[in-house]
C-alpha positions in Angstrom: 125.5 130.1 85.1 123.4 131.1 82.5 121.4 134.2 82.7 117.9 135.2 80.6 120.4 136.2 77.7 121.8 133.4 77.2 119.0 131.1 76.9 117.6 133.8 74.7 120.6 133.5 72.5 120.4 130.1 72.6 116.6 129.7 71.0 117.4 132.6 68.8 113.9 134.8 70.7 113.7 138.0 72.5 114.8 138.3 76.3 111.3 139.7 77.1 109.7 135.8 75.5 111.9 134.0 78.0 110.8 135.9 80.7 107.2 135.6 79.9 108.2 131.6 79.9 110.1 131.6 83.0 107.3 133.6 84.9 103.8 131.6 83.4 102.7 134.7 81.2 99.2 134.1 79.7 100.8 135.7 76.3 103.0 133.1 74.9 102.0 129.3 73.4 102.2 126.4 75.8 104.7 125.0 73.5 107.3 127.7 73.6 106.7 128.3 77.7 107.5 124.2 77.6 110.7 125.0 75.3 112.0 128.0 77.4 111.8 126.3 80.6 113.6 123.4 78.8 116.4 124.7 77.9 116.4 126.5 81.1 116.7 123.4 83.0 119.1 122.1 80.1 121.6 125.7 81.0 121.3 125.3 84.6 119.6 128.5 84.7 118.7 129.8 88.3 116.0 132.5 88.9 117.4 135.6 90.9 114.9 135.2 93.6 115.9 131.7 94.4 119.8 132.9 94.0 119.3 135.2 96.4 117.5 132.5 98.8 115.8 135.2 101.7 112.8 133.2 101.7 113.7 129.6 101.0 110.8 127.8 99.0 110.7 123.9 98.8 108.6 120.9 98.8 107.5 117.9 100.1 106.7 115.2 97.4 104.7 112.4 98.5 103.7 109.3 97.0 102.4 106.0 98.0 102.6 107.2 101.8 99.8 108.3 104.1 100.4 111.2 106.3 97.4 112.6 106.9 97.1 112.0 110.5 99.3 110.6 113.6 99.0 107.7 113.2 99.9 107.1 109.5 103.9 106.4 108.8 104.6 110.2 107.1 102.9 112.4 109.4 106.0 113.1 112.1 108.3 112.4 109.2 106.2 115.8 107.6 105.8 117.8 110.8 109.5 117.1 111.7 110.9 118.7 108.4 108.2 121.7 108.9 109.2 122.3 112.3 113.2 123.1 111.4 111.5 125.0 108.0 109.6 127.2 110.3 112.8 128.2 112.6 114.4 129.2 109.0 111.3 130.8 107.8 111.3 128.5 104.7 108.0 128.2 102.9 107.2 124.4 102.2 104.5 122.9 100.1 103.4 119.2 100.7 102.2 118.1 97.4 100.3 114.5 96.7 102.7 113.1 93.3 101.4 110.4 91.2 103.0 108.8 87.8 100.3 111.1 85.5 102.0 114.3 86.7 105.9 112.7 86.6 104.4 111.6 83.3 103.1 115.1 82.2 106.6 116.9 83.2 110.1 116.5 83.8 111.6 116.5 87.2 113.8 119.8 86.5 111.5 121.5 85.0 108.7 121.3 87.6 110.9 122.4 90.3 112.1 125.6 88.1 108.6 126.2 86.6 107.4 126.4 90.8 109.9 128.5 91.8 111.1 125.7 94.2 115.0 125.8 95.9 114.8 121.8 96.6 112.8 119.2 97.4 112.4 116.0 99.6 110.8 113.1 98.1 108.8 110.3 100.1 107.2 107.1 99.3 108.5 107.2 95.8 110.7 103.9 94.7 113.8 103.8 92.2 111.6 103.1 89.1 109.4 106.4 89.2 110.2 108.6 86.3 111.4 111.5 88.4 113.4 109.4 90.3 115.0 108.1 87.4 115.9 111.3 86.9 117.7 112.4 89.6 121.1 110.7 88.0 121.5 114.0 86.3 119.3 116.9 88.0 121.2 119.5 89.8 118.2 120.5 92.2 119.2 119.8 95.6 117.1 116.6 96.5 116.4 114.2 99.8 115.0 111.1 99.2 113.5 109.0 102.3 115.0 105.4 102.4 116.2 105.7 98.4 119.7 106.7 97.2 121.1 107.8 94.3 125.1 107.2 93.4 127.5 110.0 92.2 125.3 112.9 91.8 126.8 115.6 94.3 122.8 117.3 94.8 121.5 114.2 95.9 121.2 112.9 98.9 119.5 110.2 101.0 117.6 109.9 104.9 116.5 106.9 106.9 117.0 104.5 109.5 120.1 102.3 109.8 118.0 99.0 108.6 121.1 96.7 109.1 121.2 97.6 113.0 117.3 97.6 113.4 116.9 93.7 111.7 120.2 92.6 113.4 118.7 94.0 117.0 115.3 91.9 116.2 117.2 88.8 115.2 119.3 88.9 118.1 116.5 89.1 120.7 114.6 86.3 118.9 117.7 83.9 118.9 118.0 84.9 123.3 114.8 84.0 123.2 115.6 80.4 121.8 113.8 80.8 118.3 115.9 79.1 115.2 112.9 78.8 112.4 112.3 82.9 112.4 110.5 83.7 109.4 110.7 87.3 107.9 107.9 89.2 106.1 109.4 91.4 103.8 107.8 95.1 102.2 107.7 95.2 98.6 109.8 94.5 95.4 111.7 97.0 93.8 112.0 99.2 97.0 115.6 100.0 98.4 114.7 99.8 102.3 113.2 96.4 101.1 116.4 94.8 99.7 118.3 96.4 102.6 116.0 94.9 105.4 116.5 91.4 103.6 120.1 91.1 103.1 120.3 92.9 107.1 118.0 89.2 107.8 120.2 86.7 105.8 123.8 88.4 107.7 122.1 88.9 110.6 120.8 84.9 110.5 124.1 83.6 109.4 125.8 85.9 112.4 123.6 84.2 114.7 124.7 80.7 112.9 121.5 79.8 111.8 120.6 79.3 108.0 117.7 81.7 106.6 115.3 79.0 104.9 114.0 80.3 101.3 110.6 78.8 102.3 110.5 80.8 105.5 111.8 84.7 103.7 109.0 86.5 101.4 108.6 89.9 99.8 104.7 91.2 100.6 103.5 95.0 100.7 103.6 97.3 103.4 99.9 96.7 104.0 98.3 94.2 106.9 96.4 92.7 104.4 99.6 91.0 102.7 99.9 88.6 106.0 97.3 86.5 105.0 99.3 85.3 101.9 102.5 83.9 103.4 101.4 83.3 107.2 100.1 80.2 105.9 103.1 79.0 104.5 105.6 80.5 107.6 103.3 78.3 109.8 103.9 74.9 107.4 107.3 74.8 107.4 107.4 75.5 111.0 108.0 79.5 112.3 108.3 79.8 115.7 108.9 83.7 115.1 107.8 85.8 112.2 109.9 89.2 111.8 107.9 92.0 109.8 109.7 94.6 107.5 107.1 97.0 109.5 104.5 97.5 112.2 101.3 97.3 109.4 102.7 94.3 108.0 103.4 92.6 112.3 99.6 94.0 112.8 98.5 92.1 109.7 100.4 88.5 110.9 98.8 88.8 114.3 95.2 89.1 113.0 96.0 86.7 110.9 97.4 84.0 113.7 94.5 85.3 116.0 92.3 83.9 112.9 94.2 80.3 113.1 93.5 79.5 116.4 97.2 80.5 117.4 98.0 82.8 120.2 101.1 85.8 120.2 103.8 85.1 121.9 102.6 81.8 123.3 102.6 80.0 120.2 104.4 82.1 118.2 106.5 85.5 118.3 105.9 88.6 116.3 108.2 91.8 115.9 107.6 94.6 113.9 109.2 97.3 112.4 108.6 101.7 112.8 107.0 102.1 116.1 103.8 103.2 114.8 101.4 104.5 117.6 99.3 101.5 116.6 102.3 99.1 117.6 101.3 100.0 121.7 97.8 99.3 121.2 98.0 96.2 119.3 97.0 92.9 121.8 99.2 92.0 122.8 101.2 95.3 122.3 103.9 94.6 119.7 107.8 94.1 120.0 109.3 96.7 117.8 112.4 98.7 116.0 111.5 102.4 116.3 112.3 104.7 113.6 112.5 107.9 115.1 110.3 109.6 112.5 110.2 113.2 113.8 113.9 113.0 113.5 113.7 111.8 110.4 111.9 114.9 109.0 114.5 117.4 111.1 117.2 115.1 109.2 116.1 115.5 105.7 115.6 119.3 106.8 119.6 119.6 107.7 120.9 117.5 104.9 118.5 119.9 102.6 119.7 122.8 103.4 123.6 121.5 103.6 123.0 120.5 99.7 121.2 123.8 99.0 124.6 125.7 100.2 126.9 123.1 98.6 127.7 120.9 101.1 127.6 117.6 99.0 126.1 114.6 101.9 125.6 111.1 100.5 123.9 109.7 103.4 122.4 110.5 106.9 121.6 107.4 108.4 119.3 107.7 112.0 120.1 104.7 114.8 117.4 101.9 115.2 116.0 101.5 118.8 114.7 98.3 120.0 111.2 98.3 121.8 110.6 95.3 123.8 106.6 94.2 124.7 104.6 91.6 125.0 104.4 89.9 121.4 107.6 87.8 121.8 108.4 85.2 124.5 110.7 82.1 124.4 110.3 79.7 121.7 108.0 76.4 122.3 110.4 73.1 123.3 109.7 70.2 122.1 107.7 69.3 125.5 105.4 72.3 124.4 105.0 72.4 120.6 102.3 75.2 119.6 99.3 73.5 118.5 98.8 73.0 114.7 96.7 75.8 113.4 93.4 75.8 112.3 92.7 75.4 108.5 90.9 78.1 106.8 88.4 77.6 104.1 
């Protein structure tokens, strides 16, 4: 592993200058500090403090995910991670990330400069600059719902989407639904792609043919429902499976606007089991992700990576939560009323 002297020799500068660059001293130029940091990362340098590891300092980097209160998806994940970290006396910094932050500095350089032993990334996309850099990072890193192949320093934690979607489709089929629509989350998301493939496989496993006009990508927000529910209704959907509870809440609201009753006229299923799921009218049938356990699992995975235990994936089991938003599909003699057209 590289030393400060090795970095100094590579750059042809004094050891004291390297030390200043690594420790954020103010009496060297910004360009020289950045050169020292970039070279340290390239050479695989780790500070004595990080090597000792008596008190770990790690960060949770979060982007495109709400986490300020218990009703939001990221809240319990962060709490689960922090609870586990507190038992080991780790220092955890929760840091909102954005595109400007990723453009300004390389991931490994940011981690070294701030003295972080590892990171847990929430809400990032595979197209984000820092995620692209994870192919070559040596910083122990855990991703939620995203996967980096080959690199032994990066692991993935999530809930088994294939199992979760399969349970939901099987439930709807048991109620006689054959025209099942699927409103997915965002494109360019690994978990969205997983759930799409899981829906196709589950439908085919039930002897049903997935219909292109009953499958759409939206976003993980309620508002996306208004763009796709009309098409689903026009094509005869009797049930709508949603990739999140937030999407499902928007679907129920849109159906109500059109004079349709859930679940008498059309069934709705969500994914996540956020606190709002039980508070909807009707309460939402959904697939539960235990978010506290996701956070605890992310800690265990990161701890393993820091100690050179290379774990590729850690998947939690999904749990089916039956509530009142699903019912038997209407028979030919009990067809749903025609939805009202909205202007």
